[in-house]
SENU-821482 format. One line per 10 residues: number of its first residue (from 1); their letters; for each residue x, z, y of C-alpha. Coordinates in nm, 3 decimals. Layout:
REM SENU-821482
NUM	a	X,Z,Y ~ ... $
//
This chain:
REM SENU-821482
1	mknsedyaya	0.045,2.747,1.405 ~ 0.410,2.684,1.493 ~ 0.536,2.671,1.849 ~ 0.576,2.317,1.981 ~ 0.957,2.342,1.969 ~ 0.944,2.428,1.599 ~ 0.826,2.074,1.525 ~ 1.142,1.907,1.659 ~ 1.292,1.848,1.313 ~ 0.959,1.745,1.160 $
11	vgrvraletg	0.890,1.493,1.435 ~ 1.239,1.349,1.390 ~ 1.172,1.303,1.021 ~ 0.837,1.140,1.094 ~ 1.007,0.890,1.324 ~ 1.231,0.793,1.032 ~ 0.936,0.772,0.790 ~ 0.745,0.547,1.029 ~ 1.014,0.280,0.996 ~ 0.914,0.246,0.630 $
21	lispeifrsa	0.549,0.163,0.699 ~ 0.439,-0.182,0.583 ~ 0.389,-0.402,0.888 ~ 0.075,-0.614,0.949 ~ 0.298,-0.922,0.924 ~ 0.396,-0.829,0.570 ~ 0.033,-0.778,0.470 ~ -0.057,-1.116,0.620 ~ 0.220,-1.292,0.429 ~ 0.108,-1.121,0.106 $
31	vfgsltealn	-0.239,-1.279,0.111 ~ -0.091,-1.623,0.039 ~ 0.044,-1.726,-0.298 ~ -0.018,-1.566,-0.635 ~ -0.091,-1.204,-0.727 ~ 0.265,-1.165,-0.856 ~ 0.409,-1.295,-0.531 ~ 0.189,-1.060,-0.327 ~ 0.290,-0.760,-0.538 ~ 0.658,-0.850,-0.502 $
41	ilsesageeg	0.630,-0.882,-0.123 ~ 0.451,-0.550,-0.088 ~ 0.680,-0.374,-0.334 ~ 0.992,-0.488,-0.154 ~ 0.859,-0.387,0.187 ~ 0.739,-0.043,0.072 ~ 1.039,0.019,-0.152 ~ 0.806,0.111,-0.439 ~ 0.852,-0.052,-0.779 ~ 0.517,0.087,-0.893 $
51	ikkirnshdl	0.335,-0.179,-0.693 ~ 0.474,-0.450,-0.922 ~ 0.315,-0.281,-1.225 ~ -0.043,-0.311,-1.097 ~ -0.244,-0.538,-1.327 ~ -0.606,-0.438,-1.261 ~ -0.827,-0.227,-1.035 ~ -0.774,0.084,-1.251 ~ -0.398,0.057,-1.209 ~ -0.447,0.009,-0.835 $
61	erflkeralr	-0.669,0.315,-0.785 ~ -0.436,0.534,-0.991 ~ -0.137,0.414,-0.790 ~ -0.312,0.470,-0.455 ~ -0.433,0.817,-0.555 ~ -0.080,0.923,-0.650 ~ 0.053,0.769,-0.329 ~ -0.203,0.953,-0.116 ~ -0.116,1.284,-0.283 ~ 0.254,1.229,-0.211 $
71	sqaivmqllg	0.172,1.160,0.154 ~ -0.036,1.476,0.177 ~ 0.245,1.682,0.024 ~ 0.495,1.546,0.279 ~ 0.258,1.603,0.572 ~ 0.172,1.955,0.458 ~ 0.543,2.039,0.433 ~ 0.612,1.898,0.780 ~ 0.317,2.073,0.941 ~ 0.394,2.403,0.772 $
81	dyelsgalfg	0.033,2.506,0.832 ~ -0.212,2.522,0.541 ~ -0.524,2.560,0.757 ~ -0.431,2.270,0.983 ~ -0.343,2.052,0.683 ~ -0.678,2.130,0.519 ~ -0.868,2.033,0.833 ~ -0.664,1.716,0.867 ~ -0.717,1.600,0.508 ~ -1.088,1.679,0.528 $
91	lsenleavka	-1.147,1.443,0.822 ~ -1.154,1.144,0.588 ~ -1.349,1.325,0.313 ~ -1.606,1.572,0.446 ~ -1.658,1.609,0.819 ~ -1.901,1.901,0.794 ~ -1.660,2.099,0.576 ~ -1.388,2.097,0.843 ~ -1.599,2.096,1.159 ~ -1.556,2.467,1.233 $
101	kveeselefl	-1.181,2.455,1.170 ~ -1.137,2.157,1.400 ~ -1.347,2.311,1.679 ~ -1.136,2.627,1.661 ~ -0.815,2.426,1.683 ~ -0.611,2.433,2.001 ~ -0.511,2.070,1.942 ~ -0.705,1.833,2.166 ~ -0.562,1.544,1.963 ~ -0.717,1.677,1.641 $
111	rglfrhtekl	-1.048,1.744,1.816 ~ -1.037,1.390,1.950 ~ -0.980,1.251,1.602 ~ -1.278,1.448,1.474 ~ -1.502,1.340,1.762 ~ -1.418,0.971,1.720 ~ -1.453,0.988,1.341 ~ -1.792,1.155,1.376 ~ -1.922,0.909,1.636 ~ -1.801,0.603,1.447 $
121	kelsdalrls	-1.975,0.734,1.136 ~ -2.298,0.764,1.338 ~ -2.248,0.406,1.455 ~ -2.179,0.294,1.098 ~ -2.504,0.455,0.978 ~ -2.703,0.295,1.261 ~ -2.561,-0.049,1.182 ~ -2.612,-0.009,0.807 ~ -2.976,0.094,0.855 ~ -3.032,-0.175,1.124 $
131	lqekterffq	-3.132,0.084,1.383 ~ -3.089,-0.147,1.681 ~ -3.207,0.097,1.949 ~ -2.966,0.364,1.825 ~ -2.687,0.108,1.799 ~ -2.742,-0.004,2.159 ~ -2.692,0.353,2.281 ~ -2.325,0.308,2.196 ~ -2.287,-0.002,2.415 ~ -2.214,0.191,2.737 $
141	tdygsvarpv	-1.989,0.448,2.570 ~ -1.623,0.442,2.464 ~ -1.744,0.286,2.139 ~ -1.902,-0.017,2.301 ~ -1.599,-0.229,2.215 ~ -1.693,-0.176,1.850 ~ -2.073,-0.149,1.868 ~ -2.157,-0.451,2.083 ~ -1.962,-0.728,1.902 ~ -2.060,-0.600,1.556 $
151	seakqeqaen	-2.425,-0.574,1.659 ~ -2.414,-0.933,1.783 ~ -2.249,-1.047,1.459 ~ -2.522,-0.876,1.255 ~ -2.797,-1.036,1.463 ~ -2.638,-1.373,1.401 ~ -2.634,-1.281,1.030 ~ -2.260,-1.334,1.005 ~ -2.148,-1.283,0.647 ~ -1.839,-1.088,0.745 $
161	swiffeklkd	-2.004,-0.856,1.000 ~ -1.928,-0.545,0.796 ~ -1.565,-0.647,0.754 ~ -1.560,-0.709,1.129 ~ -1.687,-0.356,1.189 ~ -1.420,-0.200,0.967 ~ -1.147,-0.392,1.145 ~ -1.269,-0.297,1.494 ~ -1.322,0.066,1.391 ~ -0.972,0.093,1.246 $
171	gfmadfrtsa	-0.829,-0.072,1.558 ~ -1.012,0.178,1.781 ~ -0.871,0.473,1.586 ~ -0.522,0.322,1.577 ~ -0.525,0.284,1.957 ~ -0.621,0.650,1.994 ~ -0.348,0.766,1.754 ~ -0.086,0.572,1.951 ~ -0.093,0.843,2.218 ~ 0.065,1.085,1.970 $
181	kyitfgpepi	0.377,0.871,1.940 ~ 0.490,0.976,2.286 ~ 0.480,1.348,2.209 ~ 0.827,1.486,2.141 ~ 0.731,1.833,2.025 ~ 0.418,1.930,1.838 ~ 0.214,1.840,1.529 ~ 0.046,1.533,1.683 ~ 0.304,1.274,1.563 ~ 0.278,1.418,1.210 $
191	isyyfakane	-0.101,1.389,1.218 ~ -0.073,1.034,1.348 ~ 0.168,0.946,1.067 ~ -0.076,1.082,0.807 ~ -0.349,0.848,0.926 ~ -0.106,0.558,0.947 ~ -0.027,0.612,0.577 ~ -0.399,0.634,0.499 ~ -0.453,0.303,0.680 ~ -0.163,0.152,0.487 $
201	nrllrwvilg	-0.330,0.256,0.160 ~ -0.655,0.099,0.279 ~ -0.480,-0.232,0.344 ~ -0.301,-0.216,0.010 ~ -0.636,-0.169,-0.163 ~ -0.802,-0.459,0.018 ~ -0.514,-0.705,-0.023 ~ -0.437,-0.627,-0.388 ~ -0.804,-0.613,-0.489 ~ -0.851,-0.943,-0.309 $
211	klnqvppdml	-0.566,-1.103,-0.504 ~ -0.696,-0.957,-0.831 ~ -1.038,-1.109,-0.763 ~ -0.907,-1.437,-0.619 ~ -1.059,-1.378,-0.274 ~ -0.970,-1.664,-0.033 ~ -0.676,-1.583,0.198 ~ -0.880,-1.637,0.515 ~ -1.123,-1.362,0.411 ~ -0.834,-1.123,0.343 $
221	lali	-0.672,-1.206,0.676 ~ -0.994,-1.097,0.847 ~ -0.936,-0.747,0.709 ~ -0.587,-0.702,0.851 $
//
């Protein structure tokens, strides 16, 4: 792994890349109007003409896959560390496959990301399987702000309880990643940027799929 000072240029570049992220306000404005209007809004904000060419879910998935690969290539170049990059990319794909690498890492930020991802997956499984006793164990932990309101929504049989969970979970992780923005030297801001891009892709998928399938704007707004 590089010395902290070696990341000075990479962190500077990340700061510039972050200015190009699509803001929540743009996503919210895109849920109104037609599909074409939404694609134009998102394309202009992202500076990517390819968004305008999306006509169906196949086009969307192909576009997002290519976009994710470009993000990974940029992050891997900035990190300059193959092992660290592999562990980072595996967090959203296969937790068990990267567990040993993460535990060996000297980065508390990366270990924190793994711990939160693992615990929120446990919570997700408990909610999905309606394991109320296991769900309630999360109430007095750091994850209570996610577990308690979603559990209550499920008990009230709210139709959007799963969407509610995804939104709270993503908000929890985003709050944790914010701490990396204040680090001047080190890989943490690069790691944070990677997950910000992954979240951006998630929102692009939800909004564009919603427009393709004529999902009401209020339901899409609940996802953002």
